[in-house]
DRENDRENFI-132412 format. One record per residue: residue number from 1; y, z, x of N, C-alpha, C in turn; residue in one letter; chain. Coordinates in steps of 0.1 Angstrom, whole numbers, plus 5000, padded with zeros to 4 digits. Example, Ala and Ser with C-alpha at 12.3 -4.5 7.8 and 13.67 -1.06 7.14 Angstrom:
<1; <4943; 5078; 5132>; <4955; 5078; 5123>; <4967; 5078; 5132>; 'A'; 'A'> <2; <4978; 5071; 5128>; <4989; 5071; 5137>; <5000; 5079; 5129>; 'S'; 'A'> 
***
This chain:
<1; <6680; 8057; 7003>; <6668; 8055; 7012>; <6657; 8051; 7001>; 'M'; 'A'> <2; <6659; 8046; 6987>; <6651; 8039; 6978>; <6642; 8028; 6983>; 'I'; 'A'> <3; <6646; 8020; 6990>; <6635; 8010; 7000>; <6628; 8017; 7003>; 'E'; 'A'> <4; <6631; 8025; 7017>; <6618; 8035; 7024>; <6609; 8038; 7015>; 'E'; 'A'> <5; <6612; 8047; 7004>; <6606; 8053; 6996>; <6597; 8044; 6990>; 'A'; 'A'> <6; <6600; 8030; 6985>; <6590; 8023; 6980>; <6582; 8019; 6990>; 'R'; 'A'> <7; <6585; 8015; 7004>; <6574; 8011; 7012>; <6565; 8021; 7014>; 'K'; 'A'> <8; <6569; 8034; 7015>; <6559; 8044; 7019>; <6549; 8045; 7007>; 'N'; 'A'> <9; <6551; 8045; 6994>; <6546; 8045; 6983>; <6535; 8035; 6980>; 'C'; 'A'> <10; <6539; 8022; 6983>; <6530; 8008; 6985>; <6521; 8011; 6995>; 'E'; 'A'> <11; <6525; 8017; 7012>; <6512; 8017; 7022>; <6505; 8030; 7016>; 'H'; 'A'> <12; <6509; 8040; 7012>; <6504; 8050; 7009>; <6490; 8047; 6999>; 'A'; 'A'> <13; <6496; 8037; 6986>; <6487; 8032; 6976>; <6475; 8025; 6983>; 'L'; 'A'> <14; <6478; 8019; 6990>; <6473; 8006; 6998>; <6459; 8012; 7008>; 'A'; 'A'> <15; <6466; 8023; 7014>; <6453; 8033; 7023>; <6446; 8038; 7012>; 'V'; 'A'> <16; <6451; 8041; 6998>; <6441; 8049; 6993>; <6427; 8042; 6985>; 'F'; 'A'> <17; <6434; 8028; 6982>; <6427; 8019; 6977>; <6415; 8015; 6985>; 'D'; 'A'> <18; <6421; 8015; 7000>; <6406; 8011; 7008>; <6399; 8026; 7014>; 'R'; 'A'> <19; <6403; 8035; 7009>; <6394; 8045; 7011>; <6386; 8049; 7004>; 'S'; 'A'> <20; <6375; 8059; 7003>; <6367; 8062; 6996>; <6373; 8076; 6983>; 'S'; 'A'> <21; <6383; 8078; 6986>; <6392; 8089; 6981>; <6390; 8091; 6962>; 'C'; 'A'> <22; <6386; 8098; 6957>; <6388; 8098; 6943>; <6395; 8105; 6933>; 'T'; 'A'> <23; <6404; 8110; 6941>; <6415; 8119; 6938>; <6426; 8112; 6926>; 'D'; 'A'> <24; <6421; 8110; 6916>; <6429; 8105; 6905>; <6442; 8110; 6904>; 'S'; 'A'> <25; <6445; 8124; 6905>; <6460; 8132; 6902>; <6465; 8126; 6915>; 'A'; 'A'> <26; <6460; 8124; 6927>; <6471; 8121; 6940>; <6474; 8106; 6938>; 'L'; 'A'> <27; <6465; 8097; 6930>; <6468; 8085; 6931>; <6480; 8084; 6920>; 'K'; 'A'> <28; <6479; 8091; 6908>; <6490; 8091; 6899>; <6502; 8097; 6905>; 'L'; 'A'> <29; <6504; 8106; 6912>; <6516; 8109; 6923>; <6521; 8097; 6925>; 'K'; 'A'> <30; <6513; 8090; 6934>; <6522; 8079; 6941>; <6524; 8069; 6932>; 'L'; 'A'> <31; <6517; 8066; 6924>; <6520; 8057; 6912>; <6534; 8057; 6905>; 'L'; 'A'> <32; <6535; 8071; 6899>; <6548; 8075; 6895>; <6561; 8076; 6904>; 'V'; 'A'> <33; <6558; 8082; 6915>; <6570; 8078; 6927>; <6572; 8064; 6929>; 'G'; 'A'> <34; <6563; 8056; 6929>; <6565; 8041; 6932>; <6576; 8036; 6919>; 'L'; 'A'> <35; <6570; 8039; 6910>; <6574; 8035; 6896>; <6592; 8039; 6894>; 'A'; 'A'> <36; <6591; 8053; 6902>; <6605; 8055; 6902>; <6615; 8048; 6906>; 'A'; 'A'> <37; <6608; 8044; 6919>; <6619; 8036; 6928>; <6621; 8021; 6924>; 'V'; 'A'> <38; <6610; 8016; 6917>; <6606; 8003; 6915>; <6619; 7999; 6906>; 'T'; 'A'> <39; <6623; 8007; 6894>; <6629; 8007; 6884>; <6641; 8005; 6889>; 'R'; 'A'> <40; <6645; 8005; 6898>; <6662; 8004; 6904>; <6664; 7991; 6913>; 'F'; 'A'> <41; <6649; 7986; 6920>; <6653; 7975; 6931>; <6644; 7967; 6930>; 'I'; 'A'> <42; <6633; 7966; 6922>; <6626; 7953; 6921>; <6632; 7942; 6912>; 'S'; 'A'> <43; <6631; 7931; 6920>; <6629; 7917; 6914>; <6620; 7906; 6908>; 'T'; 'A'> <44; <6607; 7915; 6912>; <6597; 7910; 6905>; <6593; 7914; 6894>; 'D'; 'A'> <45; <6597; 7911; 6883>; <6597; 7916; 6872>; <6581; 7919; 6866>; 'T'; 'A'> <46; <6570; 7909; 6869>; <6556; 7908; 6867>; <6553; 7922; 6873>; 'D'; 'A'> <47; <6554; 7922; 6885>; <6546; 7934; 6897>; <6555; 7947; 6892>; 'K'; 'A'> <48; <6568; 7945; 6888>; <6573; 7960; 6882>; <6564; 7965; 6871>; 'A'; 'A'> <49; <6565; 7957; 6862>; <6560; 7959; 6848>; <6542; 7966; 6851>; 'I'; 'A'> <50; <6539; 7958; 6860>; <6523; 7963; 6862>; <6524; 7977; 6867>; 'E'; 'A'> <51; <6532; 7980; 6880>; <6535; 7996; 6884>; <6534; 8004; 6872>; 'T'; 'A'> <52; <6544; 8001; 6864>; <6548; 8011; 6856>; <6531; 8011; 6845>; 'F'; 'A'> <53; <6530; 8001; 6840>; <6515; 7999; 6830>; <6507; 8008; 6839>; 'E'; 'A'> <54; <6505; 8007; 6852>; <6493; 8012; 6857>; <6494; 8027; 6858>; 'A'; 'A'> <55; <6507; 8032; 6861>; <6513; 8046; 6860>; <6509; 8051; 6845>; 'A'; 'A'> <56; <6511; 8047; 6835>; <6515; 8051; 6822>; <6497; 8054; 6816>; 'I'; 'A'> <57; <6488; 8041; 6821>; <6473; 8040; 6819>; <6469; 8053; 6826>; 'K'; 'A'> <58; <6467; 8055; 6838>; <6462; 8065; 6844>; <6467; 8078; 6841>; 'L'; 'A'> <59; <6477; 8077; 6839>; <6485; 8093; 6831>; <6480; 8098; 6821>; 'S'; 'A'> <60; <6474; 8086; 6809>; <6468; 8088; 6798>; <6452; 8092; 6800>; 'R'; 'A'> <61; <6448; 8083; 6810>; <6433; 8089; 6811>; <6431; 8103; 6816>; 'E'; 'A'> <62; <6439; 8108; 6825>; <6441; 8121; 6833>; <6444; 8130; 6823>; 'I'; 'A'> <63; <6455; 8128; 6811>; <6460; 8135; 6805>; <6472; 8145; 6809>; 'G'; 'A'> <64; <6477; 8135; 6819>; <6490; 8139; 6823>; <6501; 8138; 6815>; 'D'; 'A'> <65; <6507; 8145; 6804>; <6516; 8141; 6799>; <6530; 8141; 6805>; 'K'; 'A'> <66; <6535; 8150; 6816>; <6547; 8149; 6822>; <6547; 8136; 6828>; 'N'; 'A'> <67; <6533; 8130; 6834>; <6535; 8117; 6844>; <6539; 8104; 6833>; 'A'; 'A'> <68; <6528; 8105; 6822>; <6534; 8098; 6813>; <6549; 8095; 6812>; 'E'; 'A'> <69; <6556; 8106; 6807>; <6569; 8105; 6802>; <6577; 8096; 6814>; 'C'; 'A'> <70; <6572; 8099; 6828>; <6580; 8095; 6839>; <6576; 8078; 6840>; 'Q'; 'A'> <71; <6566; 8076; 6833>; <6562; 8060; 6835>; <6567; 8054; 6822>; 'G'; 'A'> <72; <6570; 8060; 6813>; <6576; 8057; 6801>; <6592; 8054; 6804>; 'L'; 'A'> <73; <6600; 8066; 6812>; <6612; 8060; 6813>; <6616; 8052; 6823>; 'V'; 'A'> <74; <6608; 8052; 6831>; <6606; 8039; 6841>; <6607; 8026; 6836>; 'A'; 'A'> <75; <6597; 8026; 6827>; <6591; 8011; 6819>; <6608; 8009; 6811>; 'L'; 'A'> <76; <6610; 8018; 6802>; <6618; 8016; 6794>; <6632; 8009; 6799>; 'A'; 'A'> <77; <6637; 8019; 6811>; <6650; 8017; 6818>; <6649; 8002; 6822>; 'S'; 'A'> <78; <6639; 7999; 6833>; <6636; 7983; 6837>; <6637; 7976; 6825>; 'Y'; 'A'> <79; <6630; 7980; 6814>; <6632; 7967; 6805>; <6647; 7969; 6799>; 'R'; 'A'> <80; <6655; 7976; 6798>; <6668; 7974; 6792>; <6673; 7966; 6805>; 'L'; 'A'> <81; <6676; 7965; 6817>; <6682; 7953; 6825>; <6681; 7941; 6820>; 'L'; 'A'> <82; <6670; 7934; 6821>; <6671; 7924; 6814>; <6672; 7919; 6803>; 'P'; 'A'> <83; <6674; 7929; 6792>; <6678; 7927; 6780>; <6669; 7925; 6771>; 'G'; 'A'> <84; <6651; 7931; 6774>; <6642; 7932; 6765>; <6643; 7941; 6756>; 'Y'; 'A'> <85; <6652; 7940; 6744>; <6656; 7951; 6736>; <6646; 7956; 6727>; 'R'; 'A'> <86; <6635; 7946; 6724>; <6626; 7949; 6714>; <6616; 7958; 6720>; 'T'; 'A'> <87; <6610; 7952; 6733>; <6602; 7959; 6740>; <6605; 7970; 6747>; 'A'; 'A'> <88; <6618; 7974; 6750>; <6625; 7987; 6753>; <6626; 7996; 6741>; 'A'; 'A'> <89; <6628; 7992; 6730>; <6630; 8002; 6719>; <6614; 8007; 6717>; 'R'; 'A'> <90; <6607; 7998; 6716>; <6590; 8003; 6714>; <6590; 8012; 6727>; 'E'; 'A'> <91; <6588; 8011; 6736>; <6588; 8021; 6749>; <6591; 8034; 6746>; 'T'; 'A'> <92; <6606; 8034; 6742>; <6614; 8042; 6739>; <6608; 8054; 6727>; 'L'; 'A'> <93; <6604; 8048; 6718>; <6598; 8051; 6706>; <6584; 8064; 6712>; 'E'; 'A'> <94; <6576; 8055; 6721>; <6565; 8060; 6728>; <6571; 8073; 6735>; 'Q'; 'A'> <95; <6580; 8071; 6742>; <6584; 8083; 6751>; <6589; 8095; 6742>; 'L'; 'A'> <96; <6598; 8091; 6730>; <6600; 8105; 6724>; <6587; 8110; 6715>; 'K'; 'A'> <97; <6578; 8103; 6712>; <6564; 8110; 6707>; <6561; 8116; 6717>; 'K'; 'A'> <98; <6558; 8115; 6730>; <6549; 8121; 6740>; <6557; 8135; 6741>; 'V'; 'A'> <99; <6573; 8133; 6744>; <6581; 8144; 6750>; <6581; 8155; 6739>; 'A'; 'A'> <100; <6580; 8149; 6726>; <6583; 8156; 6714>; <6570; 8165; 6713>; 'L'; 'A'> <101; <6555; 8161; 6714>; <6545; 8165; 6713>; <6541; 8177; 6726>; 'E'; 'A'> <102; <6550; 8176; 6738>; <6549; 8186; 6748>; <6563; 8193; 6747>; 'T'; 'A'> <103; <6572; 8192; 6743>; <6582; 8203; 6744>; <6586; 8198; 6758>; 'G'; 'A'> <104; <6587; 8186; 6762>; <6593; 8180; 6775>; <6610; 8177; 6773>; 'N'; 'A'> <105; <6619; 8190; 6776>; <6631; 8184; 6772>; <6639; 8174; 6783>; 'R'; 'A'> <106; <6637; 8176; 6796>; <6641; 8164; 6804>; <6638; 8151; 6800>; 'P'; 'A'> <107; <6628; 8148; 6796>; <6623; 8135; 6790>; <6629; 8132; 6775>; 'A'; 'A'> <108; <6633; 8140; 6769>; <6641; 8140; 6755>; <6654; 8134; 6761>; 'L'; 'A'> <109; <6658; 8143; 6770>; <6672; 8137; 6774>; <6673; 8127; 6780>; 'W'; 'A'> <110; <6662; 8122; 6788>; <6663; 8106; 6792>; <6663; 8101; 6782>; 'E'; 'A'> <111; <6654; 8101; 6773>; <6653; 8091; 6760>; <6666; 8092; 6755>; 'H'; 'A'> <112; <6675; 8102; 6751>; <6689; 8099; 6745>; <6696; 8093; 6752>; 'E'; 'A'> <113; <6698; 8094; 6764>; <6704; 8085; 6777>; <6704; 8073; 6773>; 'T'; 'A'> <114; <6686; 8069; 6774>; <6681; 8053; 6774>; <6689; 8047; 6758>; 'L'; 'A'> <115; <6687; 8055; 6749>; <6691; 8051; 6738>; <6702; 8045; 6735>; 'V'; 'A'> <116; <6712; 8054; 6739>; <6725; 8049; 6743>; <6732; 8039; 6747>; 'A'; 'A'> <117; <6723; 8038; 6761>; <6726; 8023; 6771>; <6720; 8012; 6760>; 'E'; 'A'> <118; <6709; 8013; 6752>; <6704; 8002; 6743>; <6712; 7998; 6734>; 'L'; 'A'> <119; <6723; 8011; 6726>; <6731; 8008; 6719>; <6745; 8002; 6726>; 'D'; 'A'> <120; <6749; 8009; 6737>; <6757; 8004; 6743>; <6758; 7986; 6743>; 'I'; 'A'> <121; <6742; 7981; 6748>; <6741; 7964; 6748>; <6744; 7957; 6735>; 'I'; 'A'> <122; <6744; 7965; 6725>; <6744; 7963; 6710>; <6760; 7965; 6706>; 'R'; 'A'> <123; <6766; 7971; 6714>; <6783; 7974; 6710>; <6784; 7981; 6699>; 'S'; 'A'> <124; <6774; 7992; 6695>; <6773; 8001; 6687>; <6778; 8018; 6691>; 'E'; 'A'> <125; <6793; 8016; 6693>; <6797; 8023; 6701>; <6799; 8039; 6692>; 'Y'; 'A'> <126; <6801; 8038; 6680>; <6800; 8052; 6671>; <6788; 8058; 6673>; 'P'; 'A'> <127; <6777; 8052; 6672>; <6764; 8060; 6673>; <6760; 8063; 6687>; 'S'; 'A'> <128; <6766; 8054; 6700>; <6767; 8058; 6713>; <6774; 8073; 6716>; 'V'; 'A'> <129; <6787; 8072; 6708>; <6797; 8087; 6712>; <6790; 8097; 6705>; 'I'; 'A'> <130; <6784; 8094; 6691>; <6779; 8106; 6686>; <6765; 8114; 6695>; 'A'; 'A'> <131; <6756; 8103; 6699>; <6747; 8104; 6702>; <6749; 8115; 6718>; 'R'; 'A'> <132; <6759; 8109; 6725>; <6762; 8116; 6738>; <6770; 8127; 6737>; 'L'; 'A'> <133; <6776; 8129; 6726>; <6785; 8141; 6724>; <6772; 8153; 6721>; 'E'; 'A'> <134; <6762; 8151; 6711>; <6753; 8161; 6712>; <6745; 8164; 6725>; 'R'; 'A'> <135; <6744; 8152; 6731>; <6734; 8155; 6746>; <6742; 8163; 6752>; 'L'; 'A'> <136; <6758; 8161; 6754>; <6765; 8169; 6764>; <6766; 8181; 6760>; 'R'; 'A'> <137; <6767; 8188; 6747>; <6764; 8199; 6745>; <6752; 8208; 6750>; 'E'; 'A'> <138; <6742; 8200; 6746>; <6728; 8204; 6749>; <6726; 8210; 6765>; 'E'; 'A'> <139; <6731; 8197; 6773>; <6728; 8199; 6788>; <6739; 8208; 6791>; 'L'; 'A'> <140; <6752; 8213; 6785>; <6759; 8223; 6791>; <6753; 8236; 6787>; 'R'; 'A'> <141; <6746; 8238; 6776>; <6739; 8250; 6770>; <6727; 8254; 6779>; 'N'; 'A'> <142; <6721; 8242; 6789>; <6705; 8244; 6792>; <6708; 8252; 6804>; 'A'; 'A'> <143; <6697; 8261; 6805>; <6698; 8270; 6816>; <6687; 8263; 6827>; 'S'; 'A'> <144; <6683; 8253; 6825>; <6674; 8250; 6837>; <6682; 8239; 6845>; 'D'; 'A'> <145; <6680; 8232; 6853>; <6686; 8222; 6862>; <6686; 8210; 6852>; 'G'; 'A'> <146; <6695; 8202; 6853>; <6694; 8187; 6846>; <6699; 8177; 6860>; 'T'; 'A'> <147; <6699; 8179; 6871>; <6696; 8170; 6880>; <6682; 8162; 6881>; 'A'; 'A'> <148; <6684; 8150; 6889>; <6671; 8145; 6889>; <6669; 8140; 6906>; 'S'; 'A'> <149; <6658; 8142; 6911>; <6655; 8136; 6923>; <6656; 8121; 6924>; 'R'; 'A'> <150; <6653; 8112; 6915>; <6652; 8099; 6917>; <6662; 8091; 6908>; 'F'; 'A'> <151; <6672; 8100; 6903>; <6678; 8091; 6895>; <6696; 8099; 6895>; 'D'; 'A'> <152; <6703; 8096; 6888>; <6718; 8100; 6891>; <6715; 8116; 6881>; 'A'; 'A'> <153; <6724; 8121; 6883>; <6726; 8135; 6877>; <6727; 8134; 6863>; 'D'; 'A'> <154; <6722; 8140; 6856>; <6723; 8139; 6839>; <6737; 8140; 6833>; 'L'; 'A'> <155; <6739; 8151; 6837>; <6754; 8157; 6834>; <6761; 8147; 6835>; 'R'; 'A'> <156; <6762; 8145; 6848>; <6773; 8135; 6851>; <6772; 8121; 6846>; 'I'; 'A'> <157; <6758; 8118; 6846>; <6756; 8105; 6838>; <6764; 8103; 6824>; 'R'; 'A'> <158; <6760; 8114; 6816>; <6763; 8114; 6802>; <6778; 8118; 6799>; 'T'; 'A'> <159; <6786; 8123; 6811>; <6799; 8124; 6809>; <6805; 8110; 6811>; 'E'; 'A'> <160; <6801; 8102; 6823>; <6804; 8089; 6823>; <6802; 8083; 6815>; 'N'; 'A'> <161; <6792; 8080; 6811>; <6787; 8070; 6796>; <6798; 8071; 6784>; 'T'; 'A'> <162; <6797; 8087; 6782>; <6805; 8091; 6770>; <6817; 8087; 6774>; 'L'; 'A'> <163; <6826; 8087; 6780>; <6839; 8085; 6787>; <6843; 8068; 6784>; 'G'; 'A'> <164; <6830; 8062; 6788>; <6835; 8048; 6788>; <6833; 8044; 6776>; 'A'; 'A'> <165; <6823; 8048; 6767>; <6821; 8043; 6754>; <6836; 8049; 6745>; 'A'; 'A'> <166; <6839; 8062; 6748>; <6851; 8066; 6741>; <6864; 8057; 6744>; 'Q'; 'A'> <167; <6864; 8051; 6758>; <6875; 8044; 6762>; <6874; 8029; 6755>; 'W'; 'A'> <168; <6863; 8022; 6753>; <6858; 8010; 6751>; <6858; 8009; 6736>; 'L'; 'A'> <169; <6852; 8019; 6727>; <6851; 8016; 6714>; <6856; 8027; 6703>; 'G'; 'A'> <170; <6864; 8037; 6707>; <6867; 8048; 6696>; <6884; 8049; 6696>; 'S'; 'A'> <171; <6890; 8055; 6690>; <6904; 8056; 6687>; <6908; 8068; 6695>; 'Q'; 'A'> <172; <6904; 8071; 6706>; <6906; 8082; 6716>; <6903; 8078; 6728>; 'K'; 'A'> <173; <6909; 8064; 6734>; <6908; 8060; 6748>; <6916; 8069; 6759>; 'P'; 'A'> <174; <6923; 8080; 6754>; <6930; 8087; 6766>; <6919; 8101; 6767>; 'G'; 'A'> <175; <6915; 8102; 6757>; <6898; 8111; 6759>; <6889; 8103; 6770>; 'T'; 'A'> <176; <6888; 8093; 6765>; <6877; 8086; 6774>; <6881; 8084; 6787>; 'G'; 'A'> <177; <6894; 8081; 6790>; <6898; 8083; 6801>; <6902; 8094; 6811>; 'L'; 'A'> <178; <6903; 8106; 6804>; <6900; 8118; 6809>; <6887; 8121; 6813>; 'R'; 'A'> <179; <6879; 8117; 6805>; <6862; 8120; 6807>; <6857; 8114; 6817>; 'R'; 'A'> <180; <6861; 8100; 6823>; <6859; 8095; 6832>; <6863; 8099; 6846>; 'V'; 'A'> <181; <6875; 8104; 6843>; <6881; 8110; 6858>; <6873; 8122; 6859>; 'Q'; 'A'> <182; <6869; 8131; 6852>; <6861; 8140; 6850>; <6852; 8137; 6856>; 'T'; 'A'> <183; <6842; 8129; 6852>; <6828; 8124; 6857>; <6827; 8119; 6875>; 'A'; 'A'> <184; <6841; 8113; 6876>; <6842; 8105; 6890>; <6843; 8118; 6901>; 'A'; 'A'> <185; <6853; 8129; 6896>; <6854; 8142; 6904>; <6843; 8150; 6908>; 'E'; 'A'> <186; <6831; 8149; 6894>; <6820; 8158; 6897>; <6808; 8148; 6907>; 'W'; 'A'> <187; <6811; 8136; 6904>; <6804; 8129; 6913>; <6804; 8127; 6928>; 'A'; 'A'> <188; <6817; 8129; 6931>; <6820; 8131; 6943>; <6817; 8143; 6949>; 'L'; 'A'> <189; <6818; 8154; 6942>; <6812; 8167; 6945>; <6799; 8172; 6947>; 'E'; 'A'> <190; <6793; 8162; 6938>; <6776; 8161; 6939>; <6773; 8157; 6949>; 'A'; 'A'> <191; <6780; 8150; 6959>; <6772; 8145; 6973>; <6759; 8140; 6972>; 'H'; 'A'> <192; <6758; 8130; 6962>; <6746; 8124; 6958>; <6749; 8108; 6957>; 'H'; 'A'> <193; <6740; 8100; 6963>; <6746; 8084; 6966>; <6741; 8080; 6955>; 'G'; 'A'> <194; <6733; 8080; 6946>; <6728; 8076; 6934>; <6739; 8078; 6922>; 'W'; 'A'> <195; <6742; 8088; 6919>; <6755; 8093; 6911>; <6763; 8089; 6913>; 'T'; 'A'> <196; <6770; 8085; 6926>; <6781; 8075; 6927>; <6779; 8064; 6922>; 'L'; 'A'> <197; <6772; 8059; 6928>; <6765; 8043; 6927>; <6767; 8041; 6906>; 'I'; 'A'> <198; <6759; 8050; 6902>; <6759; 8049; 6889>; <6775; 8051; 6882>; 'F'; 'A'> <199; <6783; 8058; 6885>; <6796; 8060; 6880>; <6804; 8048; 6884>; 'C'; 'A'> <200; <6801; 8042; 6898>; <6811; 8033; 6901>; <6807; 8020; 6893>; 'F'; 'A'> <201; <6792; 8017; 6890>; <6791; 8005; 6882>; <6789; 8005; 6868>; 'T'; 'A'> <202; <6792; 8019; 6863>; <6791; 8021; 6849>; <6804; 8026; 6844>; 'R'; 'A'> <203; <6814; 8020; 6850>; <6828; 8023; 6841>; <6840; 8028; 6847>; 'G'; 'A'> <204; <6838; 8040; 6856>; <6847; 8043; 6866>; <6858; 8037; 6870>; 'V'; 'A'> <205; <6855; 8027; 6881>; <6864; 8021; 6885>; <6872; 8011; 6878>; 'L'; 'A'> <206; <6864; 8003; 6868>; <6871; 7993; 6858>; <6877; 7997; 6853>; 'F'; 'A'> <207; <6876; 8011; 6844>; <6885; 8017; 6835>; <6898; 8024; 6842>; 'I'; 'A'> <208; <6897; 8030; 6856>; <6906; 8035; 6861>; <6918; 8025; 6866>; 'L'; 'A'> <209; <6911; 8012; 6870>; <6922; 7998; 6874>; <6926; 7996; 6861>; 'S'; 'A'> <210; <6918; 7995; 6853>; <6927; 7988; 6836>; <6938; 7996; 6832>; 'E'; 'A'> <211; <6936; 8010; 6835>; <6947; 8020; 6830>; <6957; 8022; 6844>; 'C'; 'A'> <212; <6953; 8014; 6854>; <6966; 8013; 6865>; <6966; 8029; 6874>; 'H'; 'A'> <213; <6956; 8034; 6869>; <6955; 8047; 6877>; <6950; 8044; 6896>; 'D'; 'A'> <214; <6957; 8037; 6900>; <6953; 8033; 6912>; <6949; 8044; 6920>; 'N'; 'A'> <215; <6958; 8055; 6922>; <6953; 8064; 6928>; <6941; 8072; 6930>; 'H'; 'A'> <216; <6935; 8073; 6917>; <6925; 8079; 6914>; <6913; 8069; 6918>; 'S'; 'A'> <217; <6915; 8056; 6913>; <6906; 8046; 6922>; <6903; 8046; 6934>; 'A'; 'A'> <218; <6915; 8049; 6942>; <6915; 8046; 6959>; <6907; 8059; 6962>; 'D'; 'A'> <219; <6908; 8070; 6954>; <6899; 8084; 6957>; <6885; 8081; 6954>; 'I'; 'A'> <220; <6881; 8076; 6947>; <6865; 8075; 6940>; <6858; 8065; 6950>; 'V'; 'A'> <221; <6866; 8053; 6957>; <6865; 8042; 6958>; <6857; 8043; 6972>; 'S'; 'A'> <222; <6846; 8038; 6977>; <6840; 8039; 6990>; <6850; 8035; 7001>; 'P'; 'A'> <223; <6850; 8043; 7012>; <6857; 8037; 7020>; <6851; 8024; 7031>; 'S'; 'A'> 
***
C-alpha cells in the first residue's frame, strides 16, 4: 500500500501549504512520511531528492534529530539505487554522525545495512560479511524491537543479506545457503509484504534456484 501512502502524504502536504497552519512539527511528520515511501517507488529522481532534502532541512531547523536520521536514511538508500556511490557515502557519513550524537541505535543499524549494500555494489564481500556478522549479533541481543513500519524487518534483512554475501563471496557457501533458507522461513512467518519482497529480490530465489533447491524455492515463491 506504498502508493496509497504516497498519495495521502502528498495530498496532506498540499492542503497544509494552502492553509495558514504554522505547525512545523506536523509538516515535518508529513515530509518524513513521504520520504519514507518515496525512497521505494519514485522514478522522478529530482523530485525525490527534493523531498528528502526538504525533510532533512526542516528537521534541522526544528532540531528533531530522529526525523533528520529518517530523512538521511531515505536519501542514502535512494542514492544507492542508481549508483551514486560518492553522494551516498557522504550522506551515510552524515547519518552516522547524527546517530552517534543522539545514541539512535535504529539509525546506526540502518547505517550499517546501507554501508553493507554499498560494499556489495563494490564486490567487497569480506567487509560486508564482517559488518553484517557484527550487526547480526547486536540485533540478536537487542531488547527493543528491530522491525520497521516502512521497511523490511531489519533482523531478516540482515540474515538474508549476510547469507547472500557468504554464498557469493566467501569460502563457506553452504553456510550462506542455510542462512538464506532461514531468512526465507522468517520472512514467511513475518507476514510483512515488503520483507518478503526484499528477500525475493535480494538473493533468496536466485540462490535457491542456483543450488537446485527447487522445493524451498517453490515454498517461498508467491502463488
